[in-house]
C-alpha positions as CSV (number, residue, x, y, z in Angstrom):
1,M,-16.2,-0.4,-4.4
2,T,-20.2,0.3,-4.9
3,V,-20.9,3.2,-7.0
4,V,-23.8,5.6,-6.0
5,T,-25.6,7.5,-8.7
6,A,-27.8,9.8,-7.2
7,E,-30.8,11.9,-8.9
8,P,-29.6,15.3,-10.4
9,A,-29.1,18.5,-8.2
10,D,-30.7,20.4,-10.4
11,S,-31.6,21.0,-14.0
12,D,-31.6,23.6,-16.6
13,S,-35.8,23.6,-16.8
14,P,-37.9,24.6,-14.2
15,A,-39.7,21.5,-14.5
16,G,-36.8,19.4,-13.4
17,P,-35.3,16.0,-15.1
18,S,-38.7,14.3,-14.9
19,G,-40.5,17.0,-16.5
20,S,-43.1,17.1,-13.8
21,S,-43.7,20.8,-12.1
22,G,-44.8,19.4,-9.3
23,D,-41.1,18.3,-8.2
24,A,-39.9,21.5,-8.3
25,G,-40.5,22.5,-5.2
26,R,-39.3,19.6,-3.2
27,P,-36.0,19.8,-1.5
28,P,-34.6,16.3,-2.3
29,A,-31.0,17.2,-1.2
30,A,-31.7,18.1,1.9
31,G,-33.7,14.7,2.7
32,R,-30.9,13.3,1.3
33,G,-28.6,15.1,3.6
34,R,-30.6,14.0,6.7
35,L,-30.4,10.3,5.8
36,V,-26.9,10.2,5.2
37,L,-26.1,12.1,8.6
38,T,-28.4,9.7,10.3
39,R,-26.9,6.6,8.6
40,L,-23.3,8.2,9.3
41,L,-24.3,8.7,13.1
42,A,-25.4,5.5,13.3
43,A,-22.0,4.0,12.4
44,R,-20.4,3.5,15.9
45,G,-17.1,3.3,14.0
46,A,-17.2,6.6,11.8
47,V,-18.1,8.6,14.8
48,V,-15.1,7.4,16.9
49,G,-12.8,8.0,13.3
50,A,-14.4,12.1,13.3
51,V,-14.0,12.0,17.7
52,L,-10.8,10.9,16.8
53,I,-10.1,13.3,14.0
54,L,-11.0,16.3,15.6
55,L,-8.9,15.3,18.7
56,L,-6.0,15.3,16.4
57,F,-6.7,18.4,15.0
58,V,-7.6,20.5,18.2
59,L,-4.1,18.6,19.7
60,A,-2.1,19.8,16.4
61,F,-2.9,23.2,16.1
62,G,-4.0,23.8,19.7
63,G,-0.6,21.8,21.6
64,P,1.6,24.6,20.8
65,L,-0.4,26.9,22.4
66,L,-0.2,24.6,26.0
67,T,3.4,24.2,26.2
68,P,6.4,27.3,26.6
69,W,8.7,25.4,24.6
70,D,9.1,26.2,20.6
71,Y,10.1,23.0,18.6
72,A,13.1,24.4,17.4
73,T,14.2,25.9,20.6
74,P,16.7,23.9,22.6
75,D,17.2,23.3,26.6
76,F,20.7,22.9,27.0
77,T,20.1,21.7,31.2
78,A,17.6,19.0,29.9
79,L,19.5,16.3,27.2
80,H,17.6,13.5,26.4
81,Q,15.5,13.7,29.3
82,P,12.7,11.0,29.7
83,P,8.8,12.6,30.2
84,S,8.2,15.2,33.3
85,G,6.2,18.0,34.3
86,A,8.4,20.5,32.5
87,H,8.7,18.6,29.0
88,W,5.7,16.3,28.7
89,F,7.2,14.3,26.3
90,G,11.0,14.1,26.8
91,T,13.6,16.1,25.2
92,N,15.7,15.1,22.1
93,G,19.5,14.6,22.1
94,V,19.9,18.6,21.9
95,G,17.3,19.7,24.3
96,Q,14.5,20.4,22.3
97,D,11.2,19.6,23.9
98,V,9.6,16.4,21.9
99,F,5.8,17.7,22.5
100,A,6.2,20.6,20.5
101,Q,8.1,18.9,17.9
102,T,5.1,16.4,17.9
103,V,2.1,18.7,17.6
104,R,4.4,20.5,15.1
105,G,5.3,18.0,13.0
106,L,1.3,16.2,13.0
107,Q,0.2,19.9,12.1
108,K,2.8,19.7,9.3
109,S,1.8,16.4,8.2
110,L,-2.0,16.8,8.3
111,I,-2.1,20.2,6.6
112,I,0.3,18.5,4.1
113,G,-2.2,15.3,3.6
114,L,-5.5,17.5,3.4
115,L,-3.9,19.8,0.3
116,V,-2.6,16.7,-1.4
117,A,-6.0,15.0,-1.2
118,L,-7.7,18.4,-2.5
119,F,-5.9,18.7,-5.0
120,S,-5.5,15.1,-6.3
121,T,-9.7,14.8,-6.4
122,A,-10.0,18.2,-8.2
123,L,-7.4,16.9,-10.8
124,A,-9.2,13.5,-10.8
125,S,-12.7,14.8,-11.0
126,L,-12.1,17.3,-13.5
127,V,-9.7,15.0,-16.0
128,G,-12.1,11.8,-15.9
129,A,-15.4,13.7,-16.2
130,C,-14.1,15.7,-19.5
131,A,-13.0,12.1,-20.7
132,G,-16.0,10.3,-20.3
133,Y,-17.7,13.3,-21.7
134,F,-16.3,14.4,-24.8
135,G,-15.0,10.8,-25.3
136,G,-13.5,10.7,-28.8
137,W,-9.8,12.2,-29.0
138,T,-10.1,13.8,-25.8
139,D,-10.8,10.5,-24.0
140,R,-7.9,9.1,-25.9
141,V,-5.1,11.6,-25.1
142,L,-6.1,12.1,-21.5
143,M,-6.4,8.5,-20.9
144,F,-3.2,8.0,-22.6
145,L,-1.6,10.7,-20.1
146,V,-3.3,8.6,-17.1
147,D,-1.8,5.3,-18.2
148,L,1.4,7.2,-19.0
149,L,1.7,8.5,-15.3
150,L,0.7,5.1,-14.0
151,V,3.9,3.4,-15.6
152,F,6.1,5.8,-14.3
153,P,7.3,4.9,-10.9
154,S,6.0,7.7,-8.8
155,F,8.4,7.3,-5.5
156,L,11.1,7.4,-7.6
157,I,10.2,10.5,-9.6
158,I,9.4,12.2,-6.1
159,T,13.0,11.3,-4.5
160,I,14.6,12.2,-8.2
161,V,12.8,15.5,-8.1
162,S,12.3,16.7,-4.9
163,P,15.9,17.6,-3.7
164,R,15.7,20.1,-6.9
165,L,13.0,21.9,-4.9
166,R,14.4,22.5,-1.7
167,G,14.1,26.2,-2.3
168,S,10.2,26.1,-3.3
169,G,9.0,25.4,0.2
170,W,6.7,22.4,1.2
171,I,4.2,23.9,-1.6
172,A,5.8,22.5,-4.2
173,F,6.6,19.1,-2.3
174,V,2.8,19.2,-2.2
175,L,2.0,20.0,-5.5
176,L,4.2,16.8,-6.5
177,L,2.6,14.7,-4.4
178,A,-0.8,15.6,-6.1
179,L,0.9,15.4,-9.3
180,F,1.2,11.4,-8.9
181,N,-2.5,10.4,-6.8
182,W,-5.0,11.2,-9.0
183,M,-4.6,8.4,-11.5
184,I,-6.7,5.8,-10.0
185,T,-9.4,7.8,-9.2
186,A,-10.1,9.8,-12.8
187,R,-10.2,6.2,-14.0
188,V,-13.5,5.6,-12.0
189,V,-15.0,8.7,-12.4
190,R,-14.4,8.4,-16.4
191,S,-16.4,5.0,-16.3
192,M,-19.3,6.8,-14.2
193,T,-19.4,9.3,-16.4
194,L,-19.5,7.0,-19.1
195,S,-22.9,6.1,-18.2
196,L,-24.1,9.0,-16.6
197,R,-23.8,11.2,-20.0
198,E,-26.6,8.5,-21.4
199,R,-29.4,9.5,-18.8
200,E,-32.3,11.8,-19.7
201,F,-31.7,14.4,-17.6
202,V,-27.8,14.9,-18.9
203,R,-29.2,14.0,-22.7
204,A,-32.2,16.9,-21.8
205,A,-29.8,19.4,-21.5
206,R,-27.4,18.4,-24.0
207,F,-30.2,19.1,-26.4
208,M,-31.5,22.3,-24.8
209,G,-28.0,23.6,-25.5
210,V,-26.3,23.7,-22.0
211,R,-22.7,24.2,-22.4
212,P,-20.9,21.1,-21.9
213,L,-19.0,22.6,-19.2
214,R,-21.8,23.5,-17.3
215,I,-23.5,19.9,-17.7
216,I,-20.0,18.7,-16.5
217,S,-20.1,20.9,-13.2
218,R,-24.1,20.6,-12.5
219,H,-24.8,17.4,-13.8
220,I,-22.0,15.4,-14.0
221,L,-19.4,15.9,-10.6
222,P,-23.0,16.4,-8.4
223,N,-23.8,12.8,-9.2
224,V,-20.6,11.2,-8.9
225,A,-19.9,13.7,-5.5
226,S,-20.5,10.5,-3.1
227,F,-17.4,8.4,-4.3
228,L,-15.1,11.9,-4.7
229,I,-15.9,12.1,-1.2
230,I,-15.1,8.6,-0.1
231,D,-12.0,8.6,-2.2
232,A,-10.7,12.1,-0.8
233,T,-11.6,10.7,2.7
234,I,-9.3,8.0,2.3
235,A,-6.5,10.0,0.2
236,V,-6.0,12.1,3.4
237,G,-4.6,9.3,5.1
238,G,-2.9,7.9,2.1
239,A,-1.2,11.4,1.6
240,V,0.1,11.2,5.0
241,M,1.2,8.2,4.8
242,S,3.5,9.2,1.5
243,E,4.5,12.5,3.5
244,T,5.8,10.6,6.1
245,A,8.0,7.9,4.0
246,L,9.2,10.8,1.7
247,S,10.3,12.6,4.6
248,Y,11.6,9.4,6.9
249,F,14.1,8.9,3.7
250,G,14.8,12.9,3.6
251,F,12.9,13.7,0.3
252,G,10.0,16.0,2.3
253,V,10.0,18.4,4.5
254,R,13.4,20.4,5.2
255,P,15.2,21.0,8.6
256,P,14.4,23.0,10.9
257,D,10.6,22.1,10.0
258,V,9.4,19.1,10.9
259,S,6.7,16.6,9.8
260,L,5.8,13.3,11.8
261,G,8.0,11.6,9.0
262,T,11.4,13.7,10.5
263,L,10.3,12.7,13.8
264,L,10.1,9.3,13.2
265,A,13.5,9.1,11.0
266,A,14.9,11.4,13.9
267,G,13.8,8.8,16.9
268,T,14.4,5.3,14.7
269,T,18.0,4.9,16.0
270,E,17.3,6.1,19.3
271,A,14.3,4.2,20.1
272,P,15.4,1.2,21.9
273,V,17.3,3.9,24.5
274,F,15.0,6.8,24.5
275,P,11.5,5.1,23.5
276,W,9.9,8.6,23.5
277,M,11.5,10.3,20.7
278,F,9.8,7.3,18.6
279,Y,7.0,5.9,20.2
280,F,4.7,9.3,20.3
281,A,5.1,10.3,17.0
282,A,4.1,6.9,15.3
283,G,1.3,7.1,17.9
284,L,-0.2,9.3,16.3
285,L,0.5,8.6,12.7
286,V,-1.2,5.2,13.4
287,L,-4.3,7.1,15.2
288,F,-4.6,9.1,12.5
289,V,-4.3,6.5,9.8
290,L,-6.8,3.9,11.4
291,A,-9.5,7.3,12.4
292,V,-9.4,8.1,8.6
293,N,-10.3,4.7,7.8
294,L,-13.0,4.4,10.0
295,V,-14.5,7.3,8.7
296,G,-14.2,6.1,5.4
297,D,-16.0,3.1,5.9
298,G,-18.8,4.9,7.5
299,L,-19.3,7.2,4.5
300,R,-19.3,4.4,2.0
301,D,-22.1,2.6,3.8
302,A,-23.8,5.9,4.6
303,L,-23.8,6.9,1.1
304,D,-24.6,3.9,-0.4
305,P,-28.4,3.8,-0.6
306,T,-28.4,-0.1,-0.6
307,A,-26.6,-0.3,2.2
308,G,-29.6,-0.3,4.6
309,A,-32.1,-2.1,2.4
310,A,-29.2,-4.8,2.3
311,G,-28.9,-5.1,5.8
312,R,-32.5,-5.3,6.7
313,S,-32.7,-7.7,4.0
314,G,-30.3,-9.8,5.3
315,R,-31.4,-9.3,9.1
316,S,-35.2,-10.5,7.8
317,R,-33.8,-13.7,5.8
318,R,-31.6,-14.5,8.8
319,S,-34.8,-14.2,11.1
320,R,-36.8,-16.3,8.2
321,R,-34.1,-18.9,8.5
322,F,-34.3,-18.7,12.2
323,G,-38.1,-19.0,12.5
324,S,-38.3,-22.2,9.9
325,S,-35.4,-23.9,11.8
326,T,-37.7,-23.0,14.8
327,R,-40.9,-24.1,13.4
328,S,-39.3,-27.4,12.2
329,G,-37.8,-27.9,15.3
330,R,-41.0,-27.5,17.2
331,S,-43.1,-29.8,15.1
332,G,-40.2,-32.5,15.4
333,C,-40.6,-32.3,19.5
334,S,-44.8,-32.6,18.9
335,G,-44.2,-35.6,16.5
336,R,-42.0,-37.3,18.9
337,S,-44.5,-36.8,21.6
338,Q,-47.4,-37.9,19.9
339,R,-45.2,-41.3,19.2
340,K,-44.4,-41.5,22.8
341,S,-48.3,-40.8,23.8
342,S,-49.8,-43.7,21.5
C-alpha cells in the first residue's frame, strides 16, 4: 500500500506552512483536484466501476417505481413462475415478485454498506489521529483497545449480540458492524500521524498555540484523506459482503424486510429447480463488489502522485532498452554485411 502525504490544506498563518506570502493566493487544492480527476478518468477500470455503481444505485432506488408489485405483496395466481412480462424476474414460492424483492434487497444492502463504511472510517480516523498525535498514555490506551477488538472474533460476537437487538431495527445492526470494522484503518492512520506531527507546518501551528483538536482536523486529517477515501471505498464492498453473510445465516436484516443476504439464503435450496430466485441477487452482489474494487484501484492510482511518474519512467526504461537492443541489432547486421562484402 502506498501512503500519500500531501501538503497541508491550510494553515493558521497567512503566509502558509512554508512561510512565503506569495503562496497564499494560489489554489493548490483545485489544481490537485483536477489532476486527480484527470488520472481517475484516464483509468478505464475506475470509470467502468463508477458507471456500474451509478447504474446499481439507479436500479436500487428507481427499480421499485418501475414495477407495480411490492416486495412483500404476494400474487397467489403465480407461484414459482419463471421470468415473464408480468413478473420480470419471476416469482417465489408464495408468489412474491422477485424483481421487486431484488431491488429492495439491493437498496437495503447498499444503504447498510455505505453507513457502515462512513461510521467505521470516521471512528478510525478519529482514534488513529488522536493516538498518533498525543502519544503517551493516550496512545497506549487507544491502541490497547484496538488490539483487544482485533483479538475478539468479530463474526462470533455479532452472531451472539445480533439476536438480542431484534427490536432495535437495522440501524443497530449497522452500528454493530461498524464497531468491528475500523481497527486496521485506525492503526494505519496512527502510523501516518506519527510522521505528520513532526512536519514543519504541524510544529509551527503547535508553537503558535493552536489547539490540538484543531491541528488534527485542519492539518493531520486532510493529509491522510487520500488513504481514507480509498479505504472507505473498499470498505463499502466489504460491509455489503459482511451484511450479506450475516443475513444469509439469519443474523442480519429481519423479515419481512429483505436484503441480498436474505434473498440468497431463501433461494439457495431452490436454485437448482428455480434458478431465478438465486442468481439475480447473486449477480448483483458480485457486480457491485467488482465495481467497488475497480473504483478503489483507480482512486489509489489517481491519488498517488508517484503513479504517473513511475509509469512514465517504466515506459522510458523499456523504450531505452528497446532502442538499445535495436541499435545493437542494427550494428550487428551492419558488421555482418561488412564482413560479407570484404
